[in-house]
C-alpha positions as CSV (number, residue, x, y, z in Angstrom):
1,M,3.1,-20.4,-0.1
2,K,0.7,-20.2,2.8
3,V,2.1,-23.4,4.2
4,L,5.7,-22.0,4.2
5,R,4.5,-18.8,6.0
6,T,2.6,-21.0,8.5
7,W,5.6,-23.2,9.0
8,R,7.8,-20.1,9.7
9,D,5.2,-18.8,12.2
10,R,4.6,-22.2,13.8
11,L,8.1,-23.5,14.0
12,L,10.5,-20.7,14.1
13,Q,8.6,-17.9,15.8
14,Q,6.8,-19.8,18.5
15,E,7.5,-18.9,22.1
16,D,6.6,-22.4,23.3
17,L,9.2,-24.0,21.1
18,N,12.1,-23.2,23.4
19,F,10.1,-24.4,26.4
20,L,9.2,-27.7,24.6
21,L,12.8,-28.3,23.6
22,T,13.9,-28.0,27.2
23,Q,11.4,-30.6,28.4
24,P,12.2,-34.3,28.5
25,I,10.5,-34.8,25.2
26,R,12.2,-36.2,22.1
27,T,12.8,-33.5,19.4
28,T,11.2,-35.8,16.8
29,R,8.0,-35.8,18.9
30,V,8.0,-31.9,19.1
31,F,8.6,-31.8,15.3
32,A,5.7,-34.2,14.7
33,L,3.4,-32.2,17.0
34,K,4.3,-29.0,15.1
35,V,3.6,-30.8,11.7
36,T,0.2,-31.9,13.0
37,E,-0.5,-28.4,14.3
38,T,0.4,-26.9,11.0
39,F,-1.8,-29.3,9.1
40,L,-4.7,-28.5,11.4
41,N,-4.2,-24.8,10.9
42,A,-3.3,-24.6,7.2
43,A,-4.9,-27.6,5.5
44,L,-7.9,-28.8,7.4
45,V,-10.3,-26.1,6.1
46,P,-9.7,-27.1,2.4
47,V,-10.1,-30.7,3.4
48,F,-13.5,-30.0,4.9
49,L,-14.5,-28.0,1.9
50,T,-13.5,-30.7,-0.7
51,V,-14.8,-33.8,1.1
52,P,-18.5,-33.0,0.5
53,L,-17.7,-32.3,-3.2
54,L,-15.9,-35.7,-3.5
55,L,-18.7,-37.5,-1.7
56,T,-21.3,-35.9,-4.0
57,V,-19.4,-36.8,-7.1
58,A,-19.0,-40.4,-5.8
59,A,-22.7,-40.6,-5.1
60,Y,-23.7,-39.2,-8.5
61,F,-21.5,-41.7,-10.3
62,H,-22.6,-44.6,-8.0
63,A,-19.2,-45.4,-6.8
64,P,-18.7,-48.6,-4.8
65,L,-18.6,-48.3,-1.0
66,W,-14.8,-48.9,-0.8
67,A,-14.3,-45.8,-2.9
68,Y,-15.6,-43.4,-0.2
69,P,-12.8,-44.0,2.4
70,V,-10.2,-44.1,-0.4
71,M,-11.3,-40.7,-1.7
72,I,-11.3,-39.2,1.8
73,L,-7.8,-40.6,2.4
74,A,-6.6,-39.3,-1.0
75,D,-8.0,-35.9,-0.1
76,L,-6.1,-35.8,3.2
77,L,-2.9,-36.9,1.5
78,V,-3.2,-34.2,-1.2
79,F,-3.4,-31.5,1.4
80,A,-0.8,-33.1,3.7
81,A,1.8,-33.1,0.9
82,P,2.3,-29.3,1.0
83,V,2.5,-29.4,4.7
84,G,5.2,-32.0,4.6
85,L,7.1,-30.1,1.9
86,G,6.8,-26.9,3.9
87,A,8.2,-28.7,7.0
88,L,11.1,-30.1,5.0
89,L,11.9,-26.7,3.5
90,A,11.6,-25.0,6.9
91,V,14.1,-27.4,8.5
92,L,16.7,-27.1,5.7
């Protein structure tokens, strides 16, 4: 739910959105920048809180070296999914 509120605030109630849309920038780029901004504001803190936990569990169970980047990427994707869903729902 927080992601939807963040999307509403970031995309629909931003003063810079009208300015950005009048510039010679593709609207898809503006949308991508807003998605990135929303991810940084809404999901980056949980990512930073869960990465040490994942790395600790991997170290405890003696995971192979290739598992560490896979776990970090999976963590990013898990928290990026609600941001993408919120973006999709905000646009519809």
